[in-house]
C-alpha positions as CSV (number, residue, x, y, z in Angstrom):
1,M,0.0,0.0,0.0
2,P,1.6,3.3,-1.1
3,C,1.9,6.0,1.5
4,P,2.3,9.4,-0.2
5,S,4.1,12.0,1.9
6,K,5.4,15.5,1.5
7,Y,9.1,15.9,0.9
8,Q,9.5,17.4,4.4
9,T,8.6,14.0,5.8
10,G,11.8,12.4,4.7
11,S,13.9,15.0,6.3
12,Q,12.2,15.3,9.7
13,R,11.0,12.8,12.3
14,N,7.4,12.4,11.4
15,Q,4.4,10.4,12.6
16,D,1.7,9.6,10.1
17,S,-1.8,8.3,10.9
18,R,-3.7,6.6,8.1
19,K,-6.3,3.9,7.7
20,N,-5.0,0.5,7.0
21,A,-6.2,-2.0,4.4
22,I,-9.4,-2.8,6.4
23,G,-10.2,0.7,7.4
24,E,-8.7,0.8,10.9
25,K,-6.4,3.6,12.1
26,A,-2.7,2.8,11.9
27,E,0.2,4.8,13.2
28,L,3.5,4.9,11.4
29,K,6.6,6.6,12.7
30,I,8.8,7.7,9.7
31,P,12.4,8.3,10.8
32,P,14.5,11.2,9.4
33,G,16.3,10.5,6.2
34,T,13.6,8.0,5.0
35,R,13.8,7.8,1.2
36,A,11.1,7.1,-1.3
37,G,10.5,3.4,-1.9
38,T,11.4,2.5,1.8
39,K,9.0,-0.2,3.0
40,F,7.7,-0.6,6.6
41,R,5.9,-3.6,8.0
42,L,2.9,-3.0,10.2
43,R,2.6,-6.3,12.1
44,D,-0.9,-7.8,12.6
45,L,-2.5,-4.8,10.8
46,G,-3.3,-6.5,7.5
47,L,-6.1,-8.7,6.4
48,A,-7.2,-11.6,8.5
49,L,-6.0,-15.0,7.4
50,K,-7.8,-17.9,9.1
51,E,-7.2,-17.2,12.9
52,R,-4.4,-14.7,12.5
53,R,-4.1,-11.2,11.0
54,G,-1.5,-10.7,8.4
55,D,1.1,-7.9,8.2
56,Q,0.6,-4.8,6.1
57,I,3.5,-3.5,4.1
58,V,3.6,0.3,3.5
59,E,5.9,1.8,0.9
60,I,6.8,5.5,1.3
61,D,6.2,7.7,-1.7
62,I,7.6,11.1,-1.2
63,K,6.0,13.9,-3.3
64,V,8.0,17.0,-4.2
65,P,6.0,20.0,-5.1
66,E,5.8,20.7,-8.9
67,N,5.3,24.5,-8.6
68,M,7.9,26.1,-6.4
69,T,8.8,29.7,-6.2
70,D,12.4,30.7,-7.1
71,E,13.2,31.1,-3.4
72,E,11.8,27.6,-2.6
73,K,13.9,26.1,-5.4
74,R,17.0,27.8,-4.1
75,M,16.4,26.6,-0.6
76,F,15.6,23.0,-1.8
77,N,18.8,22.9,-3.9
78,E,20.8,24.3,-1.0
79,M,19.5,21.5,1.3
80,A,20.2,18.9,-1.3
81,E,23.8,20.1,-1.7
82,K,24.4,20.0,2.0
83,A,22.8,16.5,2.3
84,G,25.1,15.3,-0.5
85,A,28.1,16.6,1.3
86,R,27.2,14.6,4.4
87,G,26.2,11.4,2.8
């Protein structure tokens, strides 16, 4: 199940609350530095299989805004350059 998030999510500690596959509320803590495509397992929050609930796999999909101002682009590029220097 994809979990679309804003680009800030990957750079900050974030907690996201969504409904799982069967409509129940599920909490997911997204650690700083999480990249798009990262998968998290939510144990026992998936569909029921016989007498046991399955796990739900959540894939992070980070969305970057399409229409940024020149100042936002400059700041975004500056952050990217600094992150590249660290890692």
